[in-house]
C-alpha positions in Angstrom: 0.0 0.0 0.0 1.2 3.4 -0.8 1.9 6.2 1.7 0.4 9.7 1.6 2.0 12.0 3.8 3.9 15.3 4.3 7.6 15.2 5.1 7.5 18.0 7.8 11.3 18.6 7.9 11.6 19.0 4.1 8.4 21.1 4.0 9.6 23.6 6.6 13.1 23.7 5.1 11.7 24.7 1.5 9.2 27.2 3.3 12.2 28.7 5.1 14.1 29.0 2.0 11.3 30.8 0.2 11.0 33.2 3.4 14.7 34.0 3.2 14.4 34.8 -0.4 11.3 37.0 0.2 13.1 38.8 2.9 16.1 39.5 0.5 13.6 40.8 -2.1 11.9 42.9 0.6 15.5 44.4 1.5 15.8 45.9 -1.8 15.4 49.7 -1.3 14.8 52.2 -4.2 17.6 54.4 -5.2 16.8 58.0 -5.1 17.6 59.8 -8.3 16.7 63.3 -9.3 17.0 64.7 -12.9 15.3 68.0 -12.1 18.0 69.8 -14.0 17.8 67.7 -17.2 15.5 67.7 -20.2 16.5 64.1 -21.2 13.0 62.6 -21.6 14.4 59.0 -22.0 16.2 59.2 -18.7 13.2 60.5 -17.0 11.1 57.7 -18.5 13.6 55.0 -17.3 13.5 56.4 -13.8 9.7 56.2 -13.8 10.0 52.7 -15.1 12.4 51.8 -12.2 10.2 53.3 -9.7 7.1 51.3 -11.1 9.3 48.1 -10.9 10.1 48.8 -7.4 6.4 49.4 -6.4 5.5 46.2 -8.1 8.2 44.4 -6.3 6.8 45.8 -3.0 3.1 44.4 -4.0 4.7 41.0 -5.0 6.4 40.7 -1.6 3.1 41.4 0.2 1.4 38.9 -2.0 4.2 36.4 -1.4 4.0 36.8 2.4 0.3 36.1 2.4 0.7 33.1 0.2 3.6 31.9 2.7 1.4 32.2 5.8 -1.4 30.2 4.0 1.2 27.6 2.9 2.5 27.1 6.5 -1.0 26.9 7.9 -1.9 24.2 5.3 1.4 22.4 6.0 0.6 22.4 9.7 -2.9 21.1 9.0 -1.4 18.5 6.9 0.8 17.3 9.6 -1.9 17.2 12.2 -4.2 15.3 9.9 -1.4 12.9 9.1 -0.9 12.1 12.8 -4.6 11.7 13.4 -4.9 9.3 10.4 -1.9 7.3 11.6 -3.1 7.0 15.1 -6.6 5.9 13.7 -4.8 3.4 11.6 -2.9 2.0 14.5 -6.0 1.6 16.7 -7.9 -0.2 13.7 -4.8 -2.8 13.1 -5.3 -6.2 14.7 
């Protein structure tokens, strides 16, 4: 018979790796540039794109954080269910 379960240590290790990667992304700070004394339209447009990228990255980090919280809760629930099923199966074994 096959086994359906979650390897708690592997799961936690992977989630922790993702949390560290998210922390690295969250640590990125925008660079402050000011081109108030230039008429170079392309430079100003590039700076606007960089600012939009930074804002998008911040939104992504927030969404990723929410997903990680849900993922951790789901993992904990799976571990609890595995334990309940295991105990139930042991009680039903002759």
